[in-house]
N, C-alpha and C positions, 0 to 999 in steps of 0.2 A: 504494500500500500504506500503510495507516494504522499508525502506531507509537504505542504507549502512552507510551513514554518516549524521550527523546533517546538514552538509553543503549542502546537497541535498534538505533540507526542504525549501519551499517557505517562510515560516514564518521567518526562519533564514536569508535568503537572503535579505528580505525586512528590517528586523531589523538591519542587518549589514550595509545596505545602510544608514539607519537613523543614526547609530553610527558614520559612517564616516563623514556624514554631520555635526553632532554635533562637532566632533573634528575639522573640518575645520572652523566652526563658532568661536569656542573658540580661535583658532590660529589667526584668522583675526580680530575679533571684541572685544574680552575681554581685558581689560587693564592688564598690567603686574602685578600690585599690587593686582590683584584678583587671582594670580596663586595658592595660597594655600587656597583660599576660594571658591567662586562659580565655578571657573574654574575646580578645582579638584573635586568638588561635582558633577557637571554635567557630567564630563568625567567618573567618577566612576559609576554614575547611568546609563549612556548610555551603558557602557561596561558590566554592570551587566545584561542588557536585553539579549544580545546574549550569555553571559556566562551561564546564567540560562537555556536558551534553550538547549545549548550544554550539560550541566550537566544532565538535565532531560532526554535527549535523551539517555545518557549513562547508565541510571539506569535500563533499560529493564523491568520496572514494571510500569504499567499504573498509579497507584496512586502516585508514586514518580515523574513520569514525569509531571503529572498534577500539583503537588505541586510546582515544579520548574517553570512551565509555569505561575503559579499564581505569583510567585516571580518575574518573568520577567515582567509580567503585572504591578506589583507594581513599579518596577524600571523604566518602561516606563512612568508611571504617575509622578514619581519623576523627571524624565528628563524634562517633560513638565512644571512642576512647576519651575524648574530652568530656563527654557527658558522664562517663564512669568516674573520671577524675573529679568532676564537680560533685558527684555523689559522695566520693571518698572524703572530699573537703567539707561535706555537709552543707553545700549550697543548694542542693536539691534533695528531695526525699525519694524513698523507694518507689512510691506510686508514680511519680513523675518520670523517673528513670525507666520504669517498666512501660509506661505509655509511649515514651519516645523510642524505646527499643522496638516496640511493635511497629511504629512508623518507619524506623530504620529497616526492619525486616521486609516491610512492604516495598520500600524503595530498592532494596537489594534484589529482591525477586524480579522487579521490573527492569532493573539495569541488566541483570543476567539474561532475562528474556529478550531484551533488545539486542544484546550482544549476539545471542543465538540467532535471532531473526536476521541480523546483518550478515553473520557468517553463512547462513543458509541462502540468503539473497545473493551473496557473492557467488555461491555455487549454483545459483539458478533454481533453488528449491522452494523459495518462499516468495509469494507475490502479494499477499493480502494480510500480513500480520504486522504487529508492532505494538 
């Protein structure tokens, strides 16, 4: 299935939702003295997820797109690690970590599915997925 814009992709939409949730958590729960430390790192990592999906989509070459999706997946993992650190530092509680981990898992499944779709499309096997 051909998309006019990366913003049409379900993987982008779900990861964007996750990014917005991370931003709201940082604003609400993280202490001000962490502004240039974990706050900046988790915001950068979460923003990198959607930015890599967008950049890969703009490459118009399956291998490049897959590479950027793998980068997005790495940034997603990094974001989860920063959430775990925030939990360990007692900035967020167990329930919030659990909720965001569920959102992370949803994003991870979509990224992996998109990578699979791109790989299959490259081989001429998929025409109407993503």
